[in-house]
C-alpha positions as CSV (number, residue, x, y, z in Angstrom):
1,M,-0.2,0.1,-0.2
2,N,1.1,3.3,-0.7
3,M,1.2,5.5,2.8
4,D,2.5,8.3,4.5
5,I,3.9,5.9,7.1
6,G,6.2,3.0,6.4
7,N,5.3,-0.5,6.7
8,D,7.2,-1.2,10.0
9,E,5.3,1.7,11.3
10,M,1.8,0.5,10.0
11,T,2.5,-2.8,11.7
12,L,3.6,-1.2,15.1
13,F,0.5,1.0,14.9
14,R,-1.4,-2.3,14.3
15,D,-0.4,-4.2,16.9
16,M,-0.7,-1.6,19.4
17,A,-4.1,-1.1,18.3
18,R,-4.5,-4.6,18.7
19,R,-3.5,-4.5,22.1
20,A,-5.4,-1.6,22.8
21,F,-8.7,-3.3,21.6
22,E,-7.8,-6.2,23.6
23,Q,-7.6,-4.2,26.8
24,E,-10.3,-1.9,26.5
25,I,-13.1,-4.2,24.8
26,G,-12.3,-7.7,25.5
27,P,-12.7,-8.1,28.9
28,H,-16.1,-6.2,28.4
29,F,-17.5,-7.2,25.4
30,E,-19.9,-10.1,26.4
31,S,-21.5,-7.6,28.7
32,W,-21.7,-5.0,26.0
33,E,-23.3,-7.6,23.7
34,E,-26.0,-8.7,26.6
35,D,-26.7,-4.9,27.2
36,H,-27.0,-4.0,23.3
37,L,-24.8,-0.9,24.0
38,V,-21.2,-0.2,24.4
39,P,-21.0,3.0,27.4
40,R,-20.4,6.3,26.0
41,E,-17.5,6.8,27.7
42,F,-15.6,3.7,25.9
43,W,-15.4,6.7,22.9
44,N,-13.8,8.9,25.0
45,T,-11.4,6.3,26.2
46,M,-10.4,5.0,22.1
47,G,-10.1,9.4,21.6
48,A,-7.5,9.5,24.6
49,A,-5.8,6.2,23.1
50,G,-5.7,8.1,19.6
51,L,-7.4,5.7,17.8
52,L,-10.2,7.8,16.6
53,C,-10.2,9.6,13.4
54,P,-6.2,9.5,12.5
55,D,-6.6,11.0,9.2
56,V,-8.1,14.1,10.3
57,D,-5.5,16.9,9.9
58,E,-3.2,18.1,12.7
59,A,-4.6,21.3,12.7
60,Y,-7.7,20.1,13.8
61,G,-6.2,17.6,16.4
62,G,-5.8,14.2,14.2
63,A,-2.5,12.6,13.7
64,G,-2.9,13.5,9.5
65,T,-2.1,10.0,8.1
66,A,-3.6,8.3,5.2
67,P,-7.4,7.0,5.1
68,H,-5.0,3.5,5.1
69,V,-4.9,3.9,9.1
70,T,-8.6,4.4,9.6
71,L,-9.5,1.4,7.3
72,M,-6.6,-1.0,9.3
73,L,-8.4,0.4,12.4
74,I,-11.8,-0.9,11.3
75,E,-10.3,-4.0,9.9
76,E,-8.5,-5.0,13.2
77,L,-12.2,-4.6,15.3
78,S,-13.9,-6.5,12.6
79,R,-11.0,-9.4,12.8
80,M,-11.3,-9.7,16.3
81,G,-15.3,-10.1,16.1
82,F,-16.4,-6.9,17.5
83,G,-18.7,-6.3,14.1
84,G,-20.9,-3.9,16.0
85,I,-18.2,-1.8,17.3
86,A,-16.2,-1.7,13.8
87,T,-19.8,-0.1,12.5
88,G,-20.1,2.4,14.9
89,Y,-16.1,3.4,14.7
90,G,-16.5,3.7,10.8
91,I,-19.4,5.7,10.9
92,H,-17.6,8.2,13.2
93,S,-13.8,8.2,11.9
94,N,-14.8,6.9,8.2
95,I,-17.9,8.7,7.1
96,V,-18.8,11.7,9.3
97,A,-15.1,13.0,10.1
98,P,-14.5,12.9,6.3
99,Y,-17.5,14.9,5.8
100,I,-16.7,17.6,7.6
101,S,-12.9,17.6,6.6
102,R,-13.6,17.7,3.2
103,H,-16.7,20.2,2.9
104,G,-17.0,21.9,6.3
105,T,-15.7,25.2,6.6
106,D,-12.9,26.1,8.8
107,E,-15.2,27.2,11.5
108,Q,-17.4,23.7,11.3
109,K,-13.8,22.1,11.3
110,Q,-12.8,23.7,14.2
111,Q,-16.1,23.4,16.5
112,W,-16.3,19.6,15.6
113,L,-13.5,17.8,14.6
114,P,-11.0,18.2,17.5
115,R,-14.0,16.9,19.6
116,M,-14.4,13.8,17.4
117,V,-10.5,13.2,17.5
118,S,-10.7,13.3,21.5
119,G,-14.5,11.6,21.5
120,D,-15.9,14.3,23.1
121,A,-18.5,14.5,20.3
122,F,-19.7,11.4,18.9
123,G,-20.7,11.2,15.0
124,A,-24.0,10.1,12.9
125,L,-25.0,10.3,9.2
126,A,-28.8,10.4,8.9
127,M,-30.1,9.5,5.0
128,T,-32.0,6.8,5.4
129,E,-35.9,7.4,5.9
130,P,-39.0,5.1,6.3
131,G,-39.4,5.6,2.6
132,A,-35.9,6.3,1.4
133,G,-33.0,3.7,1.9
134,S,-30.9,2.8,-0.9
135,D,-32.8,5.1,-2.7
136,V,-31.4,8.3,-1.1
137,Q,-33.8,10.7,-3.7
138,G,-36.6,9.8,-2.0
139,I,-35.8,11.7,1.2
140,R,-38.8,13.9,2.8
141,T,-37.0,15.8,5.7
142,S,-36.9,19.3,4.9
143,A,-35.1,22.2,6.0
144,V,-36.8,25.6,5.7
145,R,-35.1,29.2,5.6
146,D,-36.4,31.4,8.6
147,G,-34.4,34.9,8.6
148,D,-30.9,33.8,9.3
149,E,-31.8,30.2,10.5
150,W,-33.1,27.0,8.9
151,I,-36.0,24.9,10.6
152,L,-35.5,21.2,10.5
153,N,-38.6,18.5,10.5
154,G,-38.9,15.2,9.6
155,S,-37.3,11.6,10.9
156,K,-34.6,9.3,10.2
157,I,-34.6,5.7,10.4
158,F,-32.0,3.0,11.2
159,I,-29.5,5.5,11.9
160,T,-25.9,4.1,13.2
161,N,-24.5,5.8,16.6
162,G,-27.9,7.5,16.9
163,I,-28.2,6.8,20.6
164,H,-24.9,8.5,21.4
165,A,-24.3,11.1,18.7
166,D,-23.5,14.3,19.4
167,I,-23.5,15.5,16.1
168,V,-25.4,14.3,12.8
169,V,-25.0,15.3,9.4
170,V,-28.5,15.4,8.2
171,A,-29.6,15.3,4.4
172,A,-32.7,17.3,4.0
173,I,-34.9,18.9,1.3
174,T,-34.3,22.7,0.7
175,D,-35.9,23.4,-2.8
176,P,-39.1,21.0,-3.0
177,G,-39.8,19.8,-6.3
178,K,-36.1,19.5,-7.2
179,G,-35.3,16.0,-5.9
180,A,-31.9,15.3,-5.2
181,K,-31.2,18.4,-7.1
182,G,-33.0,20.2,-3.8
183,T,-31.0,18.3,-1.5
184,S,-28.5,20.1,1.1
185,L,-26.8,18.6,4.2
186,F,-26.5,20.3,7.8
187,L,-24.7,19.5,11.0
188,V,-26.9,18.9,13.6
189,D,-26.3,19.4,17.4
190,T,-28.5,16.8,19.1
191,T,-28.4,19.3,22.2
192,L,-30.8,21.3,19.9
193,A,-34.5,22.2,21.1
194,G,-37.0,19.9,19.0
195,F,-34.1,17.0,18.4
196,E,-35.6,13.2,19.6
197,K,-33.9,10.1,19.6
198,S,-35.8,6.8,19.8
199,R,-35.2,4.0,22.0
200,K,-32.3,1.6,20.5
201,I,-33.6,-0.7,17.8
202,E,-33.1,-4.2,18.3
203,K,-31.4,-5.9,15.7
204,I,-30.8,-10.1,15.1
205,G,-26.7,-9.0,15.2
206,Q,-24.3,-6.2,15.7
207,H,-25.6,-5.5,19.2
208,T,-22.9,-3.3,20.3
209,S,-23.9,-0.9,17.3
210,D,-26.5,1.3,18.8
211,T,-29.0,2.1,16.0
212,A,-31.9,4.5,16.5
213,Q,-34.8,6.5,14.9
214,L,-34.2,10.4,14.8
215,F,-37.3,12.8,15.1
216,F,-36.9,16.7,14.0
217,Q,-39.5,18.8,15.2
218,D,-39.3,22.4,14.2
219,V,-35.5,22.3,15.4
220,R,-33.6,25.8,14.4
221,L,-30.4,25.6,13.0
222,P,-27.7,28.5,12.8
223,A,-27.0,29.2,9.0
224,N,-23.3,27.9,9.5
225,A,-24.8,24.5,10.2
226,L,-25.2,24.0,6.7
227,L,-22.5,21.5,5.3
228,G,-21.2,22.6,2.0
229,E,-23.1,24.6,-0.5
230,E,-27.0,24.6,-0.6
231,N,-28.6,22.2,-3.2
232,R,-25.3,20.2,-3.2
233,G,-26.2,17.9,-0.2
234,F,-26.5,14.7,-2.9
235,V,-23.4,15.8,-4.9
236,I,-21.5,15.4,-1.8
237,M,-23.3,12.2,-0.8
238,M,-22.1,10.9,-3.9
239,E,-18.5,12.0,-3.7
240,E,-18.3,10.6,-0.4
241,L,-20.0,7.1,-1.1
242,P,-16.8,5.6,-2.5
243,R,-15.0,5.8,1.0
244,E,-18.3,4.7,2.8
245,R,-18.2,1.5,0.8
246,L,-14.2,1.1,1.4
247,G,-14.9,1.2,4.9
248,I,-17.5,-1.3,4.7
249,A,-14.9,-3.5,2.5
250,A,-12.4,-3.3,5.4
251,Q,-15.1,-4.7,7.7
252,A,-16.0,-7.8,5.3
253,V,-12.1,-8.8,4.6
254,G,-11.3,-8.6,8.1
255,A,-14.4,-10.1,9.7
256,A,-13.8,-13.2,7.1
257,E,-10.4,-13.3,8.1
258,G,-11.0,-13.3,11.5
259,A,-13.5,-15.9,11.0
260,L,-11.5,-18.1,9.3
261,E,-8.7,-17.8,11.8
262,I,-11.0,-19.4,14.6
263,T,-12.4,-21.7,12.5
264,V,-8.8,-23.2,11.4
265,D,-8.2,-23.4,15.0
266,Y,-11.4,-25.4,15.9
267,V,-11.1,-27.8,13.2
268,K,-7.2,-28.5,14.5
269,E,-8.6,-29.4,17.9
270,R,-12.3,-30.9,17.2
271,K,-12.3,-34.7,16.4
272,A,-14.6,-37.3,14.5
273,F,-14.3,-40.6,13.7
274,G,-11.2,-40.9,15.4
275,Q,-9.6,-37.9,13.7
276,S,-9.4,-33.9,13.6
277,I,-11.8,-32.6,11.5
278,G,-9.3,-30.9,9.8
279,E,-7.9,-34.2,8.2
280,F,-11.2,-34.8,6.1
281,Q,-11.0,-33.9,2.6
282,N,-14.1,-31.6,2.7
283,T,-12.9,-29.7,5.5
284,R,-9.6,-29.3,3.6
285,F,-11.1,-28.0,0.9
286,K,-13.6,-25.6,2.0
287,L,-10.8,-23.6,4.0
288,A,-9.0,-23.8,0.9
289,D,-11.8,-22.0,-0.9
290,V,-12.3,-19.4,1.8
291,K,-8.5,-18.6,2.1
292,T,-8.6,-17.9,-1.7
293,Q,-12.0,-15.9,-1.8
294,I,-10.7,-13.7,1.2
295,G,-7.3,-13.5,-0.7
296,L,-8.8,-12.1,-4.0
297,N,-11.0,-9.8,-2.2
298,R,-8.4,-8.2,0.0
299,A,-6.5,-7.6,-3.3
300,L,-9.3,-5.8,-4.7
301,Y,-9.8,-3.8,-1.4
302,E,-6.3,-2.9,-1.1
303,Q,-6.1,-1.9,-4.8
304,C,-9.3,0.5,-4.2
305,A,-7.5,1.8,-0.6
306,D,-4.6,2.9,-2.9
307,E,-6.7,4.3,-5.4
308,Y,-8.6,6.6,-2.8
309,A,-5.8,7.6,-1.3
310,Q,-4.6,8.9,-4.8
311,G,-8.3,10.5,-5.7
312,A,-8.6,8.0,-8.3
313,L,-11.3,5.4,-6.9
314,T,-14.2,5.7,-9.1
315,A,-17.9,5.0,-7.9
316,D,-18.3,2.1,-10.2
317,K,-15.3,0.3,-8.8
318,A,-16.3,1.3,-4.9
319,A,-19.3,-0.5,-5.9
320,M,-18.1,-3.6,-7.1
321,L,-15.9,-3.7,-4.1
322,K,-18.5,-3.5,-1.9
323,L,-20.8,-6.1,-3.9
324,A,-17.9,-8.5,-4.0
325,S,-16.6,-7.9,-0.6
326,C,-20.1,-8.6,1.3
327,E,-21.2,-11.4,-0.6
328,M,-17.9,-12.9,0.1
329,Q,-17.9,-12.6,3.7
330,C,-21.5,-13.9,4.2
331,S,-20.6,-17.1,2.0
332,T,-17.3,-17.7,3.6
333,I,-18.4,-17.3,7.1
334,D,-21.5,-19.5,6.7
335,D,-18.8,-21.9,5.4
336,C,-17.1,-21.7,8.5
337,L,-19.8,-21.7,10.5
338,Q,-21.1,-25.2,9.0
339,L,-17.5,-26.5,10.0
340,F,-18.3,-26.0,13.6
341,G,-21.4,-28.1,13.4
342,G,-24.1,-27.9,16.0
343,Y,-21.9,-25.6,18.5
344,G,-21.9,-22.9,15.3
345,Y,-25.2,-22.1,15.8
346,T,-25.1,-21.6,19.5
347,V,-24.0,-17.9,20.9
348,E,-21.3,-19.8,23.3
349,Y,-19.1,-19.8,19.9
350,P,-17.9,-16.7,18.8
351,I,-18.5,-18.0,14.9
352,S,-22.2,-17.3,15.5
353,R,-21.5,-13.6,16.3
354,F,-19.2,-13.3,13.2
355,Y,-22.3,-14.8,11.4
356,T,-25.2,-12.7,12.6
357,D,-23.0,-9.5,12.4
358,A,-22.3,-10.1,8.5
359,R,-25.8,-10.2,7.4
360,I,-26.3,-6.6,7.3
361,Q,-23.4,-5.7,5.2
362,R,-25.6,-7.0,2.1
363,I,-28.1,-4.2,2.9
364,Y,-26.5,-1.2,4.2
365,G,-24.2,1.5,2.7
366,G,-26.3,0.3,-0.5
367,S,-27.9,-2.8,-0.9
368,S,-26.1,-5.7,-3.1
369,E,-28.9,-5.2,-5.6
370,I,-28.2,-1.5,-5.8
371,M,-24.5,-2.3,-6.3
372,R,-25.3,-4.3,-9.2
373,E,-27.4,-1.6,-10.7
374,L,-24.7,0.9,-10.6
375,V,-22.0,-1.4,-12.0
376,A,-24.6,-2.4,-15.0
377,R,-25.2,1.1,-15.8
378,T,-21.6,1.9,-16.0
379,M,-21.2,-0.6,-19.0
380,L,-25.1,0.0,-20.7
381,G,-25.2,3.6,-19.8
382,R,-28.7,3.7,-18.5
């Protein structure tokens, strides 16, 4: 990979991060899974350890690294089986922070980025609505000018980090009747009057990723809450989707590698018919297929990460990566779970969590079906 730090330094940082995750997450993870929520102060701990938003510019409190470092941290969280935390981390460090870094004013950056780096402000992205999922052009939440302010009304659903969020990037219609061309983005402080959060939405997996519905009832936003230019929100979203999908691919590859590691350990120890199940040809061939699929997807992922860092990652290639890696994640982890037999279907074995955490990957960030359509359009022109 082409990075602004060397491979040796990257390895040291990866090892340091893994030790930090083992220390700060490992002993508590099972109880957090049972609670279906991580404590808010966990994100402050991550910030104090220098693990939040590493590629934010040094002028705003970050380390100014290449995006590869943020992606590597997502990989490690995913590889260690902390899928829900990886998703929350990705939204905060890999999506919301870049939105502000790339499109915010200096005032907005000064207001939010140092606090996001420290963990004092936790970020969420609010695009999805009950009637607008992968099709973000179906957004109904609106923002209307009132003097020097905007009045925000509407709701968002399935918002990752919605419970703990202090800052939310919200997509809203500012020029009705123009659809995508009338959409703007706003930086919404969650302490403002009229902003409400639902109780946590319960899911079949990623229990440590808090997910909520958000409500805006006559929320008054100052003029400087507008992110980027008015009515250019959809353009910004399209520009930022490649990085979002790159982060999801980091989760997919990391999680698949983690699932394979624990499966290899299991088949070496588990005995059946007088020998370890790792000695059966079916097991060996399955593992070989899984490793091959992961390797192919890692190669594409690393290529796309380099292209993104160089400003050359295209939307269709990011869609191909998201499609391929998430489908691979689900299929390979399913193969791994099968090798655990009945034990794989119990919560006692971590492979079951890898399995349930994976399923959402084919849905959020643009479903696999939408990814196929995007790739097809680049080939067929419509």
